[in-house]
N, C-alpha and C positions, 0 to 999 in steps of 0.2 A: 584327229590327231590328240594323242595323251601327252601330259605334261612332260614325261620322260623321251618320248619319241621326238617332241618339238625341240627340247634341248639338245639331244642327240644331233639333230639335223645343222644346228646351228655349230656345235663343235666340230662336226664333219666339214662344214665350210672352212674353218678356221684351218683344221687340218691339210686340206686341200691347198691353201694359199698360205701357207705357214712357211716363214724364212727365220733361219737361226740368227740372221743378223738386224731384224725387225721386229722388235718387240711391241706390238699394240695393245695390249692388255694382260690381263691374268690369265687367259686361257694360253697365250704365247709363252708364258713363264709355265705354265704346267705342263703343257706339250714338251718343252726341253726338258724338264725333270724326267716325264714320261719315257722317252727315248732314251735315257741314260739308265734306267732302272730295269732289272729282270724283274720279272712275277716271282712273287713270293707267296708262299702257302701261309705263313705266320707273319704277322707284325705288318705296320702300314707301308705300303708303296704306291709311287705314283702311277694309277692305272686308269683306263679308260672308264670301266665300268664305276670306279669310287670318283671319278670327276662328276660323270652325269649324277649320280645321287646327291654328291655335294651340293652342285649347282641346284638341285631341285630344291633341297633342304634351303638354300638361300633365297631362293625365289617365291616360296609359300611362306617363309617366316616375313619376308618384306613386304609383300601384297598384305597378309594377313595383319601385319603390326601398322603398316599405314592406313587401312581402312578402318581398324578399329580405333586409333589415334583420331581420326577424321570426327569418326562418330562421337567420341567424346568431346571433341571441340564444337561441333555444331550443337551438342546439348548446353554446353557453356556460352555460345552465343544468342541461341533461344532466352536464355537466363539475363543475359548481359546485351540488351539490344542496342545499347549506347557505344559498346564495342565494335559492333559489327557496323554502325554507322560511321566511325571514325574509319575504320578501314576503306569502306566505300569512298568515303570522301578523299581520303588520298591516294586511292587507286585513280578515282575519276581524276584528280589533279595532275597525276604524274602520268598514268598511262592513258587516258581517255576511253573513248570508247571505240575506236576503231580498228583494235587489234586486241589479242590476248597479251597478258602478261607474259614476260619471258624472265629467264634467269637474270639476264641484264640488269631488269628493272629492280632486281633484290634488294641492291646497294641503295636504292632511292625511295623505297617503302619502308621507312624505321619502324613505323607504328606497327605495320603490317608483319613484319617480322619479329617485334616484341611480344606480339598476340599469340604467335606460333611457339614462341619459347616459353612465355606464360602457361600455354595450354599443356606444353611437355612437362612442365615444372608442377602445375596443379594436379595434373592427370598422370600420374608416373605409370606408363604402360606396364613397365615389369616392377612392381613394387619392392619386391626385394632383392633386386639384380639377379645376374648370374653368378652361381657359385665359382669361385677361385681355389685352388689348393696349393698349402705351402709346399714348396718344393724342399726345404729344409726347416730344421728347428730353428726359431728365430723370436724377437720380441718385440712387442709394439705397444708403447706408451704403458710400458711396466708389466704386460701380459706375456705371458710365456705360450707361444704358439709351436706345437710340436709338428715334425714334419709329417705330411698327409691330412693335414686339418683342412676340412672344408670351410671356407669363409663367404659369408654373403654380406655385401656392401650395404644393404638397406636405403636403397637409393631413394624411396618415400619418406623416410626419416629422416633424411638430409634436405629435402625439400620442404619438410615441415618445421625445421628449426626455427624457432620466434626469435632467437638471437639473431639470424643472418638474415631472414626475411622481414621480419616485424609483425607483418599480417599474412602468414603464410595461407589462410584458409580464404583468404579475399582474391578474387580472379581481376588482376591487376596489372595490364601490359605496361604500363608506365614506370614501373620498376626497373626495366631495361633501358630506360632510356635516361639521357643527361637533361640539365636544365634548357637546352635549345631543342629539345625534341629528337637528339639523334641517337641513334642505337649504341649503347656503351657496354660492349664486351666485359668491360672489367666489371661490370657491374652481374654479370651472368656466371656465378658460380654453380650452377644447377649441372646435373648430371645423368639426364634423362638416358644415355647411352653407356654408362658406365664411365669408367676412368682408367689411366694408365695404358700399358701395352696391348692389354685385352678386352678393348672397350668395343662395341659394336662395331662389325665391319661394314653395316648398312646405314651407317650415320649420314653419309652423303647423300645417298640414295633415298633415304627418309625424308631428312630436310628439303632435298630438291623436289620430292615428288609432292609433298606437303604444301610447300610454298607455292607450286605450278596448280594444283588442284583447287586449293582454297582460294586464291586469288582469282581463278577464273569462275569460280563459282559466284562469289560475293560479287563481284563487278558486274554480273549480268544478272543476278536474282537476290531478291529479299527471301529471308528466311522465316517462314510463317508457319501457324499451326490452324487445325479447324478450329471452330468455335467451340466445341464441345471437350477439345483435348487439353489436358491437365499440363500444367509446365512440367518438363522431366523432375524426376525425384531422385536425387543422386544418390540416396540413400539406398536405392533397389540395385545398385551396382553390384557386379559380382567380383570377387577377388579371388584370384589363384595365382598360378605363375604370372599370368596377366590379370589385368582389369577391364571389364567387358562391361557395358551398359546394357540395362533391361531394355526390350524392345519400344521405340517411340515412333511418332509420326513426325515427319517435317514436309512441309510445302516448298518447294522452290519457285516462287513468284517470280515471272520476269519484271526486271525494273523500267523496261521500256519495251513499246511493241515490237514484237517479233519482224523480222523483215525477211521475205522470202524472196 
């Protein structure tokens, strides 16, 4: 089954069980609007085919974005084994070995959460951010911005301002912790998903997925390389709309004997 066919099957299940008085998710809201609007030849309208294409766009972007960000993080952990060891110690203490971490554990794993936030700061997936357009003539900090101007946020530049971060080139999760080792959201002024009304719609999905995948892996595996492998060279990364790592080898070595 292709991606569009899979998404269509999910949407049709929602259509079959849709109730006007019971909104379960985005799909129900879209279906409500779709039933109100007649098809138009020109301009946007809420139609079934458009929904399938839009959901496919969301799906591909979400999966690709998370997988690349995970690869970038694995490089950082190979280069910073003490960070990995601290994550494992925290997860061992809070979660143990009898179950996998869940989202309910997130609040109790501040160092792990700080590591994920630091990973998305130092390796900004979309360095220049997504373009925005000025809807009217305006000024910002004395600069005249005509209507229709395309604006780029420059997320990577924000994440590397020395007056904000002190040592932005250093992978240091502790920058997001207070003196008691608790997560301090006040210290997190990073914007890996953009900012304002048009920030990335997949932020919650990405943060949750990153947490679940990373905690499950580091709980059960050490990250190793083959004896003849060189450490990841961050200078070989390719930068375009998104930043991607060059191919590298990583071995997931079980931390304890596998139980069958």
